[in-house]
TORDRENMAR-258199 format. One record per residue (C-alpha): residue in one letter; z, y, x. Coordinates in pm, 1 decimal, padded with zeros to 6 digits. Each point is the difference from the previous one (the first is absolute). Layout:
N
A_Z_Y_X
...
***
This chain:
380
M_09476.3_00372.8_-05913.0
A_00297.5_00199.8_00129.0
S_-00097.3_-00065.7_00361.3
R_-00356.0_00123.2_-00063.5
I_00129.0_00318.8_-00162.6
L_00236.2_00051.0_00295.1
I_-00293.1_-00023.6_00243.1
I_-00200.9_00253.8_-00204.2
L_00291.4_00245.3_-00013.9
C_00063.3_-00041.6_00372.4
C_-00367.2_00074.3_00071.9
I_00007.3_00311.5_-00221.1
S_00323.0_00121.3_00160.7
F_-00127.5_-00064.2_00353.0
V_-00327.4_00182.3_-00064.6
M_00172.3_00302.8_-00157.8
Q_00263.7_00024.2_00272.1
L_-00267.0_-00039.1_00267.7
G_-00188.0_00296.3_-00147.1
I_00313.2_00215.5_-00002.8
G_00081.9_-00103.5_00356.8
I_-00347.6_00102.0_00113.2
V_00031.5_00349.4_-00149.8
V_00362.3_00106.0_00054.5
P_00008.7_00018.7_00384.8
M_-00311.0_00220.1_-00007.1
L_00141.6_00254.5_-00244.9
P_00199.1_00218.5_00245.8
G_-00308.0_00071.5_00212.0
Y_-00214.7_00051.2_-00311.4
A_00257.8_00243.3_-00142.0
L_00016.3_00194.1_00327.2
G_-00376.9_00034.5_-00013.5
L_00039.6_00164.7_-00342.2
G_00253.3_00246.9_00142.6
A_00322.2_-00169.2_-00112.4
T_00334.9_00102.6_00145.1
A_00264.3_-00254.9_00103.4
T_00186.6_00066.4_-00325.6
Q_-00314.8_-00062.8_-00202.6
I_-00062.0_-00327.1_00185.6
G_00353.9_-00103.5_-00093.2
L_-00071.3_00087.4_-00363.4
I_-00324.9_-00199.3_00008.2
F_00195.3_-00312.6_00093.4
A_00306.9_00068.4_-00214.6
S_-00205.5_00071.8_-00313.7
F_-00125.9_-00359.4_-00013.6
S_00348.8_-00152.5_00017.5
F_00146.1_00262.9_-00234.0
S_-00248.2_-00058.9_-00282.9
R_00023.1_-00376.2_00047.0
T_00381.7_00019.6_-00017.7
I_-00016.2_00194.3_-00327.7
F_-00274.2_-00195.7_-00176.0
T_00062.0_-00361.8_00109.2
P_00297.9_-00060.3_-00236.5
L_-00189.2_00164.8_-00288.7
I_-00310.6_-00210.0_00057.3
G_00218.6_-00308.9_00042.8
A_00158.5_00062.5_-00341.1
L_-00350.2_00041.7_-00147.4
A_-00113.1_-00326.1_00160.9
D_00286.9_-00190.5_-00163.8
R_-00158.4_00091.0_-00334.9
S_-00369.8_00004.3_00090.0
E_-00273.3_-00220.5_00142.6
M_00069.7_00002.0_00372.8
K_-00349.5_-00086.2_00123.1
R_-00147.6_00305.9_-00170.5
L_00252.4_00231.3_00167.4
I_-00066.5_-00151.8_00344.9
L_-00378.4_00043.6_-00040.7
F_00050.3_00361.2_-00111.5
G_00199.0_00067.7_00317.3
I_-00269.7_-00156.4_00220.0
I_-00271.2_00215.8_-00162.6
C_00211.0_00309.5_00070.8
Y_00032.9_-00112.3_00363.1
A_-00377.4_-00016.0_00036.1
L_-00059.2_00344.0_-00154.8
L_00275.3_00162.7_00206.8
S_-00148.9_-00148.9_00317.8
I_-00313.5_00207.7_-00058.7
A_00214.2_00304.7_-00081.5
Y_00141.2_-00004.6_00355.3
V_-00350.0_00062.2_00134.0
G_-00037.7_00309.0_-00220.1
A_00331.1_00161.0_00103.7
S_-00047.3_00343.1_00157.5
I_00356.6_00139.7_00022.3
P_00340.8_-00165.1_00062.5
M_00105.5_00052.8_-00363.2
H_-00284.5_-00226.7_-00109.4
L_00146.5_-00280.2_00213.1
I_00348.9_00056.3_-00145.0
C_-00139.8_-00029.2_-00353.7
I_-00208.0_-00306.6_00085.7
R_00296.3_-00172.7_00164.9
T_00217.4_00074.9_-00304.2
L_-00255.8_-00164.5_-00229.2
H_-00042.2_-00281.7_00251.2
G_00373.2_-00071.9_-00023.0
I_-00027.7_-00027.5_-00379.9
A_-00299.8_-00234.5_00032.8
S_00197.0_-00211.2_00247.6
A_00276.0_-00041.4_-00259.2
F_-00253.8_-00173.8_-00226.6
V_-00106.8_-00257.8_00259.8
I_00246.7_-00133.1_00258.9
P_00325.9_-00003.1_-00206.2
L_-00179.2_-00152.0_-00299.7
A_-00167.6_-00262.3_00219.6
M_00345.2_-00098.5_00128.7
S_00132.6_-00009.2_-00356.0
Y_-00293.7_-00222.0_-00099.6
V_00090.4_-00240.0_00284.1
A_00362.6_-00001.0_-00113.7
H_-00110.3_-00100.2_-00351.8
I_-00211.3_-00294.6_00116.9
A_00237.4_-00125.3_00273.3
Q_00093.4_-00363.3_-00054.2
E_00367.7_-00084.7_-00022.8
G_00143.5_-00065.8_00344.6
Q_-00304.4_00158.9_00168.4
E_00089.4_00366.5_-00057.9
G_00058.5_00068.1_00369.5
V_-00335.4_-00152.5_00096.7
Y_-00189.7_00200.3_-00262.9
M_00162.0_00334.3_00085.0
G_-00022.5_-00075.3_00372.1
S_-00373.2_-00065.2_-00039.8
I_-00083.3_00333.5_-00161.5
N_00229.0_00185.7_00242.1
M_-00185.9_-00170.5_00284.5
A_-00334.1_00116.9_-00141.7
L_00125.9_00358.6_-00032.1
L_00146.0_00014.9_00349.4
L_-00302.1_-00157.9_00167.4
G_-00223.3_00254.6_-00171.7
M_00231.8_00280.1_00110.5
G_00000.5_-00127.3_00357.7
A_-00375.0_-00054.0_00028.8
G_-00098.5_00328.4_-00166.6
P_00089.6_00244.2_00280.7
L_-00184.4_-00209.0_00260.2
I_-00317.3_-00016.9_-00211.4
G_00032.1_00366.1_-00099.9
G_00015.0_00110.0_00361.8
V_-00316.5_-00190.3_00086.4
L_-00186.4_00130.3_-00306.4
T_00100.2_00360.2_00066.6
D_-00090.0_-00016.8_00369.8
T_-00341.2_-00155.6_-00066.7
L_-00111.3_00137.9_-00338.5
G_00223.9_00302.0_-00070.2
I_00292.6_00071.0_-00231.6
N_-00206.9_-00024.4_-00319.3
A_-00067.6_-00365.6_00078.8
A_00371.5_-00069.8_-00049.7
F_-00007.5_00156.6_-00348.5
Y_-00317.3_-00181.2_-00100.6
S_00148.3_-00328.5_00122.1
L_00296.2_00051.9_-00236.6
A_-00246.4_00050.7_-00286.3
I_-00192.1_-00315.6_00094.3
L_00317.8_-00206.4_00032.8
S_00118.3_00132.7_-00337.6
G_-00330.5_-00119.4_-00145.7
V_00057.6_-00347.2_00146.1
A_00350.2_-00009.8_-00152.2
L_-00140.6_00116.3_-00334.9
V_-00258.2_-00280.3_-00006.7
L_00268.5_-00257.0_00088.1
G_00230.6_00129.7_-00271.7
M_-00262.7_00023.2_-00272.6
S_-00159.8_-00337.9_00064.0
M_00288.6_-00223.0_00108.0
L_00333.2_00143.9_-00121.9
P_00105.8_-00125.0_-00345.4
P_00173.2_00236.8_-00242.7
M_00378.3_00026.3_00016.3
R_00191.4_00148.4_-00289.0
R_00376.9_-00029.8_00002.2
R_00188.1_00183.4_-00272.1
H_00349.3_00128.2_00064.1
P_00213.6_-00244.8_-00202.5
K_00225.5_00142.3_-00267.8
G_00365.3_00022.8_00078.5
R_-00039.8_00079.7_00369.0
E_00175.0_00300.8_00140.1
G_-00204.5_00295.1_00115.8
T_-00060.6_-00019.9_00372.8
L_00194.1_00316.2_00094.6
K_00294.6_-00109.2_-00212.8
G_-00023.0_-00346.7_00152.4
I_00006.6_00140.8_00354.2
I_00311.1_00207.5_-00067.3
R_00177.5_-00306.7_-00136.1
N_-00113.3_-00230.8_00280.3
P_00156.5_00067.3_00342.6
S_-00213.8_-00273.2_00158.7
L_-00321.4_00177.5_-00099.1
L_00138.0_00331.7_00122.8
G_00079.1_-00162.4_00333.3
L_-00347.8_-00152.2_00015.5
L_-00162.9_00339.9_-00058.8
L_00220.5_00149.2_00272.8
F_-00118.2_-00277.1_00233.8
R_-00363.3_00082.2_-00082.0
I_00050.2_00372.2_00064.9
I_00166.6_-00060.7_00337.0
N_-00253.0_-00268.2_00098.8
A_-00283.4_00245.8_-00069.3
L_00189.6_00275.0_00183.7
A_00017.5_-00221.7_00308.9
S_-00370.6_-00085.4_-00028.8
G_-00083.6_00367.7_-00035.6
N_00198.3_00076.4_00314.7
L_-00189.4_-00266.2_00191.6
L_-00343.0_00123.0_-00111.7
A_00072.2_00370.6_00041.1
F_00224.2_00014.3_00307.4
I_-00069.4_-00303.4_00219.7
P_-00325.6_00173.1_00108.0
L_00203.2_00300.8_00116.6
L_00259.3_-00218.4_00173.8
A_-00266.3_-00212.5_00169.9
K_-00205.5_00305.5_00095.1
K_00305.8_00153.2_00161.5
A_00032.8_-00320.6_00206.0
G_-00362.8_00030.8_00115.1
Q_-00167.9_-00255.5_-00228.1
S_-00369.0_00040.7_-00082.6
N_-00143.7_00042.5_-00351.7
T_-00137.7_-00353.8_00015.8
E_00342.9_-00139.1_00087.5
I_00158.5_00198.2_-00283.1
G_-00256.4_-00141.9_-00242.4
I_00078.2_-00351.5_00120.4
L_00374.8_00060.9_-00047.6
I_-00040.7_00106.2_-00362.9
S_-00259.1_-00262.5_-00092.4
T_00203.2_-00280.4_00158.1
N_00307.4_00092.2_-00204.7
I_-00201.8_00001.9_-00322.6
F_-00190.5_-00320.6_00078.8
I_00317.6_-00193.7_00085.9
T_00164.1_00107.9_-00325.0
G_-00315.0_-00086.6_-00194.2
L_-00078.3_-00336.9_00155.3
L_00357.3_-00126.2_-00044.2
Q_00036.7_00104.3_-00365.2
R_-00127.8_-00327.6_-00145.2
P_00185.4_-00232.8_00243.5
F_00330.9_00178.3_-00059.4
G_-00078.8_00014.0_-00371.6
R_00014.8_-00380.1_-00000.8
L_00361.7_00019.1_00116.9
V_00113.2_00215.6_-00292.8
S_00205.0_-00160.2_-00276.7
P_00223.4_00153.0_-00269.9
T_00306.3_-00086.2_00210.7
N_-00097.1_00159.7_00332.3
T_-00168.3_00331.6_-00087.8
I_00299.0_00218.1_00088.5
R_00052.7_-00186.9_00327.9
L_-00365.6_00037.4_00105.7
I_-00002.7_00371.3_-00083.8
M_00316.9_00051.5_00204.7
I_-00135.3_-00192.5_00301.2
G_-00337.2_00176.7_-00005.0
S_00156.3_00343.8_-00052.5
F_00241.8_-00049.6_00289.8
I_-00279.6_-00104.8_00238.1
S_-00216.6_00296.6_-00104.0
A_00285.0_00252.5_00027.1
V_00109.0_-00111.2_00347.7
S_-00356.3_-00006.7_00135.8
L_-00071.4_00344.9_-00149.4
A_00311.1_00146.1_00165.3
S_-00094.0_-00165.8_00331.2
L_-00347.9_00154.1_00026.1
P_00112.1_00307.4_00204.5
L_00141.3_-00241.4_00258.7
G_-00347.5_-00141.1_00061.5
R_-00159.1_00042.1_00341.7
G_-00372.9_-00039.7_-00012.6
F_-00263.8_-00147.1_-00229.0
F_00117.3_-00361.7_-00005.0
T_00358.7_00094.8_-00087.8
Y_-00121.3_00211.3_-00292.5
L_-00232.8_-00282.0_-00104.6
L_00286.4_-00251.9_00003.5
L_00239.6_00220.8_-00197.7
G_-00270.1_00094.8_-00252.2
S_-00088.3_-00367.7_-00041.8
I_00364.8_-00091.4_-00060.9
M_00021.3_00275.3_-00260.7
G_-00309.0_-00141.1_-00172.2
F_00157.2_-00347.7_00012.2
G_00312.4_00132.4_-00174.4
S_-00206.6_00162.6_-00275.6
A_-00189.4_-00326.2_-00047.9
I_00329.5_-00178.5_-00068.9
S_00140.0_00252.2_-00247.6
M_-00301.0_00110.4_-00205.7
P_-00095.5_-00327.2_-00178.6
A_00365.4_-00050.1_-00097.4
A_00020.6_00357.0_-00132.2
F_-00310.2_-00051.4_-00214.5
V_00135.4_-00324.2_-00143.5
M_00318.9_00185.8_-00097.0
I_-00198.1_00280.0_-00162.4
M_-00201.5_-00261.6_-00193.8
E_00322.5_-00136.9_-00144.9
H_00096.8_00347.3_-00118.6
G_-00352.5_00056.0_-00130.8
R_00025.3_-00300.3_-00229.1
K_00291.1_00173.0_-00174.0
L_-00114.5_00362.8_00008.7
G_-00381.5_-00022.9_-00007.3
M_-00193.7_-00117.7_00304.5
S_-00241.4_00291.1_00046.1
S_00269.2_00261.3_-00069.4
T_00236.8_-00153.5_00254.7
M_-00273.0_-00053.4_00260.9
G_-00104.4_00361.1_-00054.6
I_00349.2_00130.8_00067.3
F_00026.1_-00223.9_00307.9
D_-00329.5_00144.0_00127.2
S_00122.3_00353.8_-00070.1
A_00308.3_-00072.5_00208.7
M_-00233.8_-00085.8_00288.8
S_-00196.5_00322.3_-00049.5
L_00322.1_00201.5_-00008.5
G_00104.3_-00154.9_00331.0
M_-00340.6_00083.6_00150.8
I_00045.8_00362.4_-00109.6
L_00361.2_00037.9_00116.2
G_-00040.0_-00186.2_00330.1
P_-00231.8_00240.3_00183.1
L_00171.9_00307.0_-00149.0
V_00354.7_-00102.7_00099.3
S_-00113.5_-00134.1_00337.0
G_-00189.1_00321.0_00074.1
I_00316.5_00200.6_-00054.7
I_00197.8_-00239.4_00223.1
M_-00261.7_00026.9_00274.5
D_-00001.0_00380.1_-00013.4
Y_00377.6_00019.5_00039.3
V_00105.0_-00288.9_00226.7
G_-00316.9_-00158.1_00140.8
I_-00234.8_-00287.2_-00074.7
S_00230.3_-00278.7_00123.5
Y_00250.4_00078.2_-00275.0
V_-00271.1_-00048.8_-00262.8
F_00018.7_-00370.9_00080.7
Y_00374.5_-00017.8_00065.7
I_00085.3_00166.7_-00331.1
G_-00275.5_-00189.4_-00181.9
G_00145.5_-00331.9_00117.6
F_00351.8_00108.0_-00099.4
I_-00117.3_00105.2_-00348.2
S_-00176.8_-00336.1_-00036.9
L_00321.5_-00186.8_00086.4
C_00201.6_00209.2_-00246.5
G_-00258.1_-00059.4_-00272.4
M_00008.9_-00372.9_00074.0
M_00377.2_-00008.1_-00055.0
V_-00022.9_00198.0_-00324.9
F_-00270.6_-00238.2_-00123.4
Y_00219.3_-00299.1_00085.5
F_00303.7_00146.8_-00177.4
L_-00196.2_00080.3_-00318.1
S_-00185.3_-00331.9_-00006.0
R_00308.0_-00213.7_00063.3
R_00191.7_00192.6_-00261.7
T_-00267.1_-00079.2_-00257.4
A_-00022.2_-00362.8_00108.8
***
């Protein structure tokens, strides 16, 4: 039963992430066509992560006391309606508002789906279960831009928005017909999540890891195109670089999830973080497409090692503090990293050049890794 539910949730997550991946790369050009400035394009992207950061913990707390399936289906319906709203946008402010609402809708679907998986995970198989849904999310994210480019080139930008609506409909049918209800009340006597975080250095360190991991990913997505373009790489090669990194991380989630046990989570996070940090800092040393491809692949390999272990650790905290609440805060930490990464890196690039975006990003990742280790070992 648990395995069947896992497959359903992975399908829903893949379909939703695929739809987002189809739309997001097309938004800058669509916004420019509506007369958006560079600042407004930045706001269009930041508004999604900002609203998701704010609302995910709140919705997670609600899910710990409500029927989770109903909340997930509500989020999917909002996805479908907002997909059509993109088509009707006529000024940049419309897109900012739509993306803000889209971020709230996202907080109802992906974090709660991951919380659902955490609830049904069989003892000793937590790494496999969380690795499976992470794999589905990353494969959808990696495939989306490639499909979106083809759709936009052949059928126009509106085809990308309609495809998100259609994919949301597919996810809705899957959820309504095949996903059983899940209601998990917050047991009495548990500490509130915020209070629990303050008292738990290990969880604080884990959230710091998630912020820095997302910051590094944001740097790769936002600035590797600029670095590669400066080195003379084509748009196709840049697309391959990004997709390869995401696909490697996604495809290895489940295999590395099998390696996770309660005794080796900290070690795996440290190993994966070190590999990712060193490869990120080495990117400016690359000379040509194949060097960038190798370093980006190694970075994806490092993330594949650390992420399943991090999710198993967050599941352990969730069992004490409320699974959906804790997963929500963990997801918000990722969104915060995705907001801060491009902003901080943009400032670095303006003042000292693009190479230092990666040098400093790798250094910050190493420092964050050491702080995580200190906090986690102290708690252990």
